N, C-alpha and C positions, 0 to 999 in steps of 0.2 A: 356382393354379399350384403346382406341387410343385418343390422345389429339385432341381437335377440332382445325381445321386449320381456322383461321380467313380469310375472303376473302381478296385477295390482293388489295392494294389501286389502284385506277384507275391511269393510266399513265397520266402524266401531261406534258405540254410543254409551253413555253413562248409565249404570244401573240405577233405577229410581229409588232403590232402597239404600245402597251403600256408596254409590258414585263410581264404582270401579268401571273402567272402560272395558267393554266386551264386545266381541264380534257378533253381529246379527245372524250371519249365515250359519246354518246347522246348530243353532242354539235352541234346545228343547225348552228351556226356561224363559225365553224372551217374553217380556222386555227385560227380565232380571238376569243377573250374571249367573245365577245357579239356583239349585233347588232350595238352599238355605234362605236366600233373600226372598224367594217366591213364598215360602212358608211363613216367614216373618210378616210379610205384607198380608197374607191371608189371615194370620192371627190378629192383626190390627183391625182388619175389617170385621172379623168375628166378634171382637171386644168393643166394636163401635168407637174406635179411636178416630175414625175419619168422619167428619160431619160437614154438612153444607150450611152455610148461613141461610136463615129463613126469617121472614117477617111474621110476626104473630097476626093471624087473621082474627077478625072480630068474632068469629064463631069457633075458634079453636078450643075453648073451654067446654063446648057442648059435644065434642066428640068422645 
């Protein structure tokens, strides 16, 4: 007889919005834990809360 191998636990990762560990498999909101965190992140993008550092170019005032 061979010992039965239990199925491995699903791989989890932290939600980028709230940090809650959630399963990747069968998650329609990935990489977020759910629809709420997904919408919070979308709202942050829409209100331009996310920015990238940039150097001022010598011609930026001409644009």
